[in-house]
N, C-alpha and C positions, 0 to 999 in steps of 0.2 A: 515141331522140328526135331527136338531131342527124341520124341517117341518114334519118329521115323528111323533115326539112327539106331536106337535100341532094337527096333524090330529087325532092321537089316543085319545088325550084329548077331542077334540070336539066330536068325535064319542062316547066317554064315557059319556059326558054330555047329549047327545041326547038319551041315553038308559034308562032314568028315574032312575038314581041313581045306576045303576049296578056298583058293585065294580070293579075298573080297575084291570086287571090281568097282569101277566108277559107277556103273549102273545101279549097284546096290545102295549107294548113298547119295547120289546126285539129286539136286532139285530139278524136277522135270518141267516146272513152269518158268519159262524164260521170256522176257519181253525183248522184242527187236523193233528197231526204227529204221526208216529209210535215211540214207546219208544226207538228203536234202532238208530234213526236218531241222528246225532252228534249235539253238541251244536252250532258249527259254521254254519252248514247247516240250523238249525232251526232259528238262528238269521238272516241269509240272507233271508230266506223265510218270516219272520216277517217284515223285512225291505221292501222287494219287495211288499208285500201285504198291507203295511202301517197299521199293526195291533199291538196292545199292548199285545196280549196274544195268546197262542195256547193251544188246548186241546191235551194231550198226551194219545194215545190209546195203550192198551196192549191186544193183541188177539181180536181186534175190539171192546173192551169195554173201555169207558172213565175211565182212572185211575189216571190222574193228570192234572195239569195246570202249564204252564210256562208263566210268565209275564215279561215285560221288566224290572221290578224291580228285578226279580230273576237273570237276567244277571248282573245287577249292583252289587248286594249284593253277591249272591252265587259264581258266577264265579270269581269275584274280590277278595273276602275274602278267598276263598278256593284255588284259583289258579288252577282251573280245566282247562285242555287244551281244545281247541276248538274241538279236535277230540274225546273227551269223549261223552258218550251217554247222551242225553237230560234227561234221567231218573235220572241222578245224581243231577239235580237241580230242578226237578219238585216238586210242592207242592202236597203232597198226604197224606192221602186219599183226594179224590176230594169232596169238599163241593159243592152241587148243589141244584137246586130247580126245581119244575115242572112248566110247562107253565100255569097251571090253578090256581096257587097260587096268592094271592093278592100282589100288589106292597108293601104294608105296611109290609107284612111278609118278603119280600125280603130285605127291608131296615133294619128291625130288625135283620135278620140273618147276613147281611153284617156288621152291627155295632157290634154284639156280637162276631163274628169271626175275626173282624179286617181285612176284605178283601174288595177290590174295584171292583172285577170282579167275577161274579157269573154265571157259566154255567147253562143252562136250559136243563134239560134232561127228556125226556119222554120215557118210555119203553127201557131203556138202550141206547137210541139214543140221540145224541146232536142235539137239535133243535134250539138253540139260545144262546145268552149271554146278561145278563143285567149288567150294570155297574153303579157305583156311579154317573158318569156323566149323564147317562140316568135319574136317579132319580132327580138329581139337575135340569136338563132341564125340567122335569115334574113339579117340584116346581115352576119354573119360570113362568109357564102358569096357575098355580092354582088360583082358586078364593079365596076370603077372607074366605068363609065358609069352603072350603077344608083345608086351612091353620089352621083355628081354630080347625077343627076336628083332624088334625095331632098333633096340640099342646096339646089338651086334651088327646089324645092317649099316647103321650110321658109322660105327667104328671102322668097319671095312672100307666104307666110302672115304672116310677121312684119310686112312692110311694109304689107300690107292691113289688119292689125289696128291699126297705129299711124299710118296715113296721115290727114292732116287733110282729105283729099278724100272720105272715106267717109261 
C-alpha cells in the first residue's frame, strides 16, 4: 500500500506540478454488497476480504456504505440481529467524490463530514476508495514545500471560516 503511495507521489512530482488527483492514490479494489444481504453475511465477507468497509448497492446504484465502525456502534447499540438487512446499519446518503478531484478536496470533504472512508464514484459506478490512511501515507512522503503549501491552505480555510467579513 505504501509503495503505491510512493509510486503515485513520485509520478506526481515528475509531471511538473500537476495537482495530484484522487485517481493517483485511491484503492481501486472495492467490495460492494446488495442492500438485502444480512449484517452477518456482510461482516463475514469483510473479514474474509480483510477490508474495513463495503459499498451498499440498491438496484445497482451505490446508495450507502458500511464500515467496521458501523458494526461496533450500530449493531451493538441497537441490538440488531445478524439476520437483519445490511441496509439497517448503512450510512446513507452516500458521500462520495469523483476520481478527477484533487486530494486536497477529498481531505477537506472528509474533515467537514467527519468521515474516514470516501467512495470514488464516476458515472454512478464505484471506481475506488480513498481513506484517511491514504492521505496520511501521502503526507509521510511529501516534501517540505508540499507541507508548507498544505499548511497555508489550512490557515486560509480557518481564517475564511471565522472572518467577520464573510
